[in-house]
MARTI-643948 format. One line per field, with one value per atom (N, C-alpha, C): residue number from 1; atom name; x, y, z. Coordinates in nm, 4 decimals. Example, Ala and Ser with C-alpha at 12.3 -4.5 7.8 and 13.67 -1.06 7.14 Angstrom:
2
k	[1 / 1 / 1 / 2 / 2 / 2]
a	[N / CA / C / N / CA / C]
c1	[1.3190 / 1.2300 / 1.3200 / 1.2850 / 1.3670 / 1.2900]
c2	[-0.5690 / -0.4500 / -0.3300 / -0.2250 / -0.1060 / 0.0030]
c3	[0.7800 / 0.7800 / 0.7800 / 0.7080 / 0.7140 / 0.7870]
//
This chain:
100
k	[1 / 1 / 1 / 2 / 2 / 2 / 3 / 3 / 3 / 4 / 4 / 4 / 5 / 5 / 5 / 6 / 6 / 6 / 7 / 7 / 7 / 8 / 8 / 8 / 9 / 9 / 9 / 10 / 10 / 10 / 11 / 11 / 11 / 12 / 12 / 12 / 13 / 13 / 13 / 14 / 14 / 14 / 15 / 15 / 15 / 16 / 16 / 16 / 17 / 17 / 17 / 18 / 18 / 18 / 19 / 19 / 19 / 20 / 20 / 20 / 21 / 21 / 21 / 22 / 22 / 22 / 23 / 23 / 23 / 24 / 24 / 24 / 25 / 25 / 25 / 26 / 26 / 26 / 27 / 27 / 27 / 28 / 28 / 28 / 29 / 29 / 29 / 30 / 30 / 30 / 31 / 31 / 31 / 32 / 32 / 32 / 33 / 33 / 33 / 34 / 34 / 34 / 35 / 35 / 35 / 36 / 36 / 36 / 37 / 37 / 37 / 38 / 38 / 38 / 39 / 39 / 39 / 40 / 40 / 40 / 41 / 41 / 41 / 42 / 42 / 42 / 43 / 43 / 43 / 44 / 44 / 44 / 45 / 45 / 45 / 46 / 46 / 46 / 47 / 47 / 47 / 48 / 48 / 48 / 49 / 49 / 49 / 50 / 50 / 50 / 51 / 51 / 51 / 52 / 52 / 52 / 53 / 53 / 53 / 54 / 54 / 54 / 55 / 55 / 55 / 56 / 56 / 56 / 57 / 57 / 57 / 58 / 58 / 58 / 59 / 59 / 59 / 60 / 60 / 60 / 61 / 61 / 61 / 62 / 62 / 62 / 63 / 63 / 63 / 64 / 64 / 64 / 65 / 65 / 65 / 66 / 66 / 66 / 67 / 67 / 67 / 68 / 68 / 68 / 69 / 69 / 69 / 70 / 70 / 70 / 71 / 71 / 71 / 72 / 72 / 72 / 73 / 73 / 73 / 74 / 74 / 74 / 75 / 75 / 75 / 76 / 76 / 76 / 77 / 77 / 77 / 78 / 78 / 78 / 79 / 79 / 79 / 80 / 80 / 80 / 81 / 81 / 81 / 82 / 82 / 82 / 83 / 83 / 83 / 84 / 84 / 84 / 85 / 85 / 85 / 86 / 86 / 86 / 87 / 87 / 87 / 88 / 88 / 88 / 89 / 89 / 89 / 90 / 90 / 90 / 91 / 91 / 91 / 92 / 92 / 92 / 93 / 93 / 93 / 94 / 94 / 94 / 95 / 95 / 95 / 96 / 96 / 96 / 97 / 97 / 97 / 98 / 98 / 98 / 99 / 99 / 99 / 100 / 100 / 100]
a	[N / CA / C / N / CA / C / N / CA / C / N / CA / C / N / CA / C / N / CA / C / N / CA / C / N / CA / C / N / CA / C / N / CA / C / N / CA / C / N / CA / C / N / CA / C / N / CA / C / N / CA / C / N / CA / C / N / CA / C / N / CA / C / N / CA / C / N / CA / C / N / CA / C / N / CA / C / N / CA / C / N / CA / C / N / CA / C / N / CA / C / N / CA / C / N / CA / C / N / CA / C / N / CA / C / N / CA / C / N / CA / C / N / CA / C / N / CA / C / N / CA / C / N / CA / C / N / CA / C / N / CA / C / N / CA / C / N / CA / C / N / CA / C / N / CA / C / N / CA / C / N / CA / C / N / CA / C / N / CA / C / N / CA / C / N / CA / C / N / CA / C / N / CA / C / N / CA / C / N / CA / C / N / CA / C / N / CA / C / N / CA / C / N / CA / C / N / CA / C / N / CA / C / N / CA / C / N / CA / C / N / CA / C / N / CA / C / N / CA / C / N / CA / C / N / CA / C / N / CA / C / N / CA / C / N / CA / C / N / CA / C / N / CA / C / N / CA / C / N / CA / C / N / CA / C / N / CA / C / N / CA / C / N / CA / C / N / CA / C / N / CA / C / N / CA / C / N / CA / C / N / CA / C / N / CA / C / N / CA / C / N / CA / C / N / CA / C / N / CA / C / N / CA / C / N / CA / C / N / CA / C / N / CA / C / N / CA / C / N / CA / C / N / CA / C / N / CA / C / N / CA / C / N / CA / C / N / CA / C / N / CA / C / N / CA / C / N / CA / C]
c1	[-3.9461 / -3.8270 / -3.7947 / -3.7396 / -3.7029 / -3.6004 / -3.6348 / -3.5589 / -3.4449 / -3.3130 / -3.2188 / -3.2343 / -3.3251 / -3.3621 / -3.4540 / -3.5522 / -3.6431 / -3.5705 / -3.4776 / -3.3995 / -3.3304 / -3.2568 / -3.1745 / -3.2674 / -3.3889 / -3.4753 / -3.5343 / -3.5512 / -3.6007 / -3.4950 / -3.3650 / -3.2616 / -3.2137 / -3.2895 / -3.2671 / -3.3752 / -3.3485 / -3.4524 / -3.5347 / -3.4824 / -3.5407 / -3.6416 / -3.5903 / -3.6855 / -3.8119 / -3.7594 / -3.8904 / -4.0000 / -3.9165 / -4.0114 / -4.0869 / -4.0421 / -4.1074 / -4.2373 / -4.2014 / -4.3104 / -4.4121 / -4.3934 / -4.4767 / -4.5739 / -4.5103 / -4.5618 / -4.6730 / -4.6105 / -4.7029 / -4.8124 / -4.8293 / -4.9385 / -5.0585 / -5.0449 / -5.1541 / -5.0962 / -5.1065 / -5.0353 / -5.1312 / -5.2436 / -5.3150 / -5.3025 / -5.2595 / -5.2299 / -5.0761 / -4.9807 / -4.8537 / -4.8085 / -4.8836 / -4.8357 / -4.9572 / -4.9163 / -5.0034 / -5.0694 / -5.1865 / -5.2569 / -5.1426 / -5.1551 / -5.0595 / -5.1402 / -5.0752 / -5.1535 / -5.1774 / -5.0685 / -5.0852 / -5.0885 / -5.1746 / -5.1766 / -5.2315 / -5.3209 / -5.3878 / -5.3078 / -5.3031 / -5.2077 / -5.2378 / -5.3709 / -5.3915 / -5.3901 / -5.4668 / -5.4797 / -5.3395 / -5.2588 / -5.1421 / -5.0220 / -5.0192 / -4.9096 / -4.8623 / -4.7422 / -4.6765 / -4.5634 / -4.5616 / -4.4472 / -4.3310 / -4.2153 / -4.0965 / -4.0452 / -4.0729 / -4.0229 / -4.0684 / -4.2083 / -4.2710 / -4.1945 / -4.1637 / -4.0884 / -3.9523 / -3.8803 / -3.7538 / -3.7744 / -3.8595 / -3.8587 / -3.9093 / -3.9893 / -4.0368 / -3.9105 / -3.8375 / -3.7227 / -3.6190 / -3.6082 / -3.5038 / -3.3615 / -3.3912 / -3.2728 / -3.2785 / -3.1736 / -3.1749 / -3.2692 / -3.3015 / -3.3852 / -3.3217 / -3.1815 / -3.1071 / -3.0953 / -3.0662 / -3.0828 / -3.2096 / -3.3156 / -3.4452 / -3.4701 / -3.4312 / -3.4595 / -3.3687 / -3.2577 / -3.1886 / -3.2613 / -3.3169 / -3.3825 / -3.5106 / -3.5848 / -3.7115 / -3.6831 / -3.5560 / -3.5101 / -3.4877 / -3.4362 / -3.4156 / -3.5593 / -3.6408 / -3.7705 / -3.8545 / -3.8375 / -3.9148 / -3.8389 / -3.7005 / -3.6293 / -3.6727 / -3.7046 / -3.7507 / -3.8945 / -3.9549 / -4.1084 / -4.2046 / -4.1632 / -4.2452 / -4.3090 / -4.2597 / -4.3267 / -4.3180 / -4.4370 / -4.4600 / -4.4316 / -4.3441 / -4.3368 / -4.4250 / -4.4827 / -4.5706 / -4.5366 / -4.5039 / -4.4755 / -4.6089 / -4.6134 / -4.7229 / -4.6401 / -4.6675 / -4.5877 / -4.4446 / -4.3707 / -4.2346 / -4.1968 / -4.3018 / -4.2814 / -4.3085 / -4.2252 / -4.2675 / -4.3372 / -4.4317 / -4.5141 / -4.4840 / -4.4985 / -4.4549 / -4.5774 / -4.6062 / -4.7152 / -4.6877 / -4.7230 / -4.6841 / -4.7581 / -4.7009 / -4.7552 / -4.7944 / -4.9052 / -4.9577 / -4.9705 / -4.9802 / -4.9751 / -4.8371 / -4.7332 / -4.5799 / -4.5582 / -4.6009 / -4.5412 / -4.6076 / -4.7352 / -4.7822 / -4.6944 / -4.6614 / -4.5680 / -4.4346 / -4.3911 / -4.2524 / -4.2670 / -4.3920 / -4.4197 / -4.4366 / -4.4932 / -4.5283 / -4.3838 / -4.2856 / -4.1445 / -4.0882 / -4.0966 / -4.0085 / -4.0586 / -4.1888 / -4.2437 / -4.1965 / -4.1912 / -4.1508 / -3.9941 / -3.9297 / -3.7714 / -3.7356 / -3.8158 / -3.7706 / -3.8486]
c2	[1.6252 / 1.5987 / 1.6179 / 1.5432 / 1.5472 / 1.6510 / 1.7606 / 1.8632 / 1.8355 / 1.8774 / 1.8388 / 1.9287 / 2.0218 / 2.0968 / 2.0235 / 1.9584 / 1.8610 / 1.7407 / 1.6921 / 1.5738 / 1.6180 / 1.7260 / 1.7779 / 1.8226 / 1.8553 / 1.8911 / 1.7840 / 1.6657 / 1.5332 / 1.4279 / 1.4758 / 1.3953 / 1.4090 / 1.4921 / 1.5322 / 1.4878 / 1.4055 / 1.3490 / 1.4597 / 1.5802 / 1.6771 / 1.7430 / 1.7649 / 1.8218 / 1.7411 / 1.6046 / 1.5036 / 1.5240 / 1.5456 / 1.5457 / 1.6681 / 1.7873 / 1.9117 / 1.8897 / 1.8306 / 1.8060 / 1.7207 / 1.6124 / 1.5372 / 1.6272 / 1.6850 / 1.7730 / 1.8693 / 1.9382 / 2.0273 / 1.9832 / 1.8519 / 1.7905 / 1.8011 / 1.8088 / 1.8072 / 1.8900 / 2.0321 / 2.1225 / 2.1222 / 2.1131 / 2.1222 / 2.0074 / 1.8965 / 1.7827 / 1.7902 / 1.8755 / 1.8639 / 1.9795 / 2.1051 / 2.2249 / 2.2972 / 2.3770 / 2.4588 / 2.5661 / 2.5985 / 2.7267 / 2.8510 / 2.9447 / 3.0452 / 3.1827 / 3.2745 / 3.3946 / 3.4766 / 3.4738 / 3.5165 / 3.4314 / 3.4372 / 3.3266 / 3.2040 / 3.1539 / 3.0354 / 2.9139 / 2.8035 / 2.6854 / 2.6294 / 2.6282 / 2.5587 / 2.6670 / 2.7911 / 2.8924 / 2.9455 / 2.9838 / 3.0676 / 2.9813 / 2.8810 / 2.7955 / 2.7947 / 2.7541 / 2.7279 / 2.8229 / 2.8795 / 2.9908 / 2.9052 / 2.9589 / 2.9095 / 2.8802 / 2.9630 / 2.9417 / 2.8219 / 2.7608 / 2.6590 / 2.5371 / 2.5593 / 2.4482 / 2.4315 / 2.5266 / 2.5132 / 2.4246 / 2.4803 / 2.4237 / 2.2742 / 2.2366 / 2.1026 / 2.0240 / 2.0745 / 2.0083 / 1.9867 / 2.0757 / 2.0659 / 2.1387 / 2.2261 / 2.2919 / 2.4696 / 2.5290 / 2.6738 / 2.7172 / 2.8567 / 2.9179 / 2.9420 / 2.9788 / 2.9736 / 2.8299 / 2.7303 / 2.5902 / 2.5630 / 2.5842 / 2.5649 / 2.6532 / 2.7719 / 2.8533 / 2.8112 / 2.7506 / 2.6875 / 2.5730 / 2.4933 / 2.3632 / 2.4239 / 2.5079 / 2.5648 / 2.6398 / 2.7121 / 2.7826 / 2.6641 / 2.5754 / 2.4560 / 2.4023 / 2.3729 / 2.3348 / 2.4490 / 2.5861 / 2.6829 / 2.6640 / 2.6836 / 2.6856 / 2.5658 / 2.4607 / 2.3403 / 2.3486 / 2.4471 / 2.4690 / 2.3673 / 2.3001 / 2.2145 / 2.2724 / 2.3906 / 2.4776 / 2.6188 / 2.6988 / 2.8375 / 2.8907 / 3.0123 / 3.1105 / 3.2305 / 3.2594 / 3.3818 / 3.4677 / 3.6058 / 3.6799 / 3.7484 / 3.7444 / 3.8081 / 3.8637 / 3.9992 / 4.0875 / 4.0489 / 4.0140 / 3.9884 / 3.8524 / 3.7596 / 3.6188 / 3.5804 / 3.4603 / 3.3796 / 3.2378 / 3.2243 / 3.1008 / 3.0160 / 2.8993 / 2.7949 / 2.6891 / 2.6529 / 2.5773 / 2.4829 / 2.3731 / 2.2868 / 2.3279 / 2.3055 / 2.3348 / 2.1988 / 2.1575 / 2.0310 / 2.0111 / 2.1068 / 2.0788 / 2.0528 / 2.1200 / 2.0961 / 1.9706 / 1.9249 / 1.7943 / 1.6803 / 1.6916 / 1.5967 / 1.5609 / 1.7146 / 1.7047 / 1.6272 / 1.6476 / 1.5914 / 1.4399 / 1.3881 / 1.2411 / 1.1904 / 1.2648 / 1.2074 / 1.1992 / 1.3113 / 1.3144 / 1.1939 / 1.1581 / 1.0469 / 0.9041 / 0.9020 / 0.7732 / 0.7590 / 0.8771 / 0.8879 / 0.8412 / 0.9099 / 0.8851 / 0.7359 / 0.6489 / 0.5148 / 0.4183]
c3	[-4.9311 / -4.8835 / -4.7411 / -4.6729 / -4.5308 / -4.4979 / -4.4213 / -4.3782 / -4.2777 / -4.3057 / -4.1955 / -4.0637 / -4.0688 / -3.9456 / -3.8548 / -3.9394 / -3.8675 / -3.7951 / -3.8736 / -3.8350 / -3.7019 / -3.7204 / -3.6065 / -3.4833 / -3.5015 / -3.3887 / -3.3225 / -3.4063 / -3.3371 / -3.2907 / -3.2945 / -3.2622 / -3.1276 / -3.0382 / -2.8962 / -2.8076 / -2.7229 / -2.6121 / -2.5525 / -2.5080 / -2.4345 / -2.5363 / -2.6566 / -2.7614 / -2.7966 / -2.7936 / -2.8119 / -2.6928 / -2.5824 / -2.4562 / -2.4542 / -2.4966 / -2.5145 / -2.6175 / -2.7420 / -2.8292 / -2.7759 / -2.6910 / -2.6340 / -2.5364 / -2.4451 / -2.3387 / -2.4181 / -2.5278 / -2.5821 / -2.6612 / -2.6816 / -2.7458 / -2.6696 / -2.5379 / -2.4339 / -2.3235 / -2.3744 / -2.2544 / -2.1246 / -2.1145 / -2.0059 / -1.8992 / -1.9525 / -1.8852 / -1.8162 / -1.8913 / -1.8379 / -1.7826 / -1.7879 / -1.7255 / -1.6455 / -1.5343 / -1.4474 / -1.5440 / -1.4869 / -1.5593 / -1.5588 / -1.6536 / -1.6611 / -1.6393 / -1.5870 / -1.5712 / -1.7085 / -1.7917 / -1.9136 / -2.0177 / -2.1133 / -2.2235 / -2.1956 / -2.2778 / -2.2718 / -2.2994 / -2.2296 / -2.2678 / -2.3874 / -2.4334 / -2.5557 / -2.6838 / -2.6387 / -2.7562 / -2.8042 / -2.6878 / -2.7009 / -2.6836 / -2.6223 / -2.5886 / -2.4575 / -2.4263 / -2.3032 / -2.2816 / -2.1777 / -2.1495 / -2.1298 / -2.1954 / -2.1996 / -2.0635 / -1.9574 / -1.8187 / -1.7655 / -1.7755 / -1.7540 / -1.8170 / -1.9371 / -2.0031 / -1.9883 / -1.9385 / -1.8571 / -1.7290 / -1.6442 / -1.5218 / -1.5332 / -1.6208 / -1.6235 / -1.6877 / -1.7748 / -1.8352 / -1.7316 / -1.6153 / -1.5391 / -1.5808 / -1.6677 / -1.7415 / -1.7132 / -1.7250 / -1.7067 / -1.8350 / -1.8221 / -1.9109 / -2.0630 / -2.0625 / -2.1696 / -2.2435 / -2.1727 / -2.2339 / -2.2954 / -2.2277 / -2.2837 / -2.3992 / -2.3914 / -2.5051 / -2.6273 / -2.6024 / -2.7263 / -2.8116 / -2.7000 / -2.7509 / -2.8173 / -2.7737 / -2.8373 / -2.9585 / -2.9824 / -3.1026 / -3.1991 / -3.1656 / -3.2573 / -3.3175 / -3.2208 / -3.2648 / -3.3514 / -3.3286 / -3.3986 / -3.5466 / -3.5409 / -3.6564 / -3.7788 / -3.7117 / -3.7756 / -3.8307 / -3.7731 / -3.8140 / -3.7318 / -3.6281 / -3.5526 / -3.4402 / -3.3920 / -3.2996 / -3.3314 / -3.2961 / -3.3220 / -3.1929 / -3.2108 / -3.0737 / -3.0878 / -2.9582 / -2.9701 / -2.8420 / -2.8578 / -2.7500 / -2.6843 / -2.5697 / -2.4798 / -2.3912 / -2.3885 / -2.2741 / -2.2910 / -2.1843 / -2.2014 / -2.1985 / -2.2248 / -2.2259 / -2.3587 / -2.3911 / -2.5116 / -2.4863 / -2.5594 / -2.5642 / -2.6771 / -2.6422 / -2.7484 / -2.7700 / -2.8966 / -2.9378 / -3.0650 / -3.0609 / -3.1893 / -3.3043 / -3.4109 / -3.5353 / -3.6051 / -3.5614 / -3.6252 / -3.7479 / -3.8448 / -3.9911 / -4.0151 / -3.9672 / -3.9984 / -3.9329 / -3.8347 / -3.7635 / -3.8639 / -3.9023 / -3.9927 / -4.1359 / -4.1689 / -4.2955 / -4.2716 / -4.1696 / -4.1216 / -4.1095 / -4.0509 / -4.0405 / -4.1700 / -4.2568 / -4.4070 / -4.4697 / -4.4596 / -4.5343 / -4.4677 / -4.3416 / -4.2913 / -4.3439 / -4.3671 / -4.4232 / -4.5769 / -4.6502 / -4.7859 / -4.7891 / -4.7066 / -4.7013 / -4.6809 / -4.6238 / -4.6004 / -4.7022]
//
């Protein structure tokens, strides 16, 4: 069954852009001092900068993606890092195909 949270998360261009960037983080983000881009995810500060929005606005977009299960959040020190959940994304794609 297709989740309303997934549909809501995917209904925003900025959130779709974040998902695209997180698919290949080393190609879209600079190296980080804390946390590995691939293993740990991308720092929310880098995502906010790349989106061209404030940290609170980026946090809200990322919260929606996390709530939908498409992205996982991980705390390292005082930072939050975000990484795609490929299994959940594959399940969402399957649900979209089944719904239509």
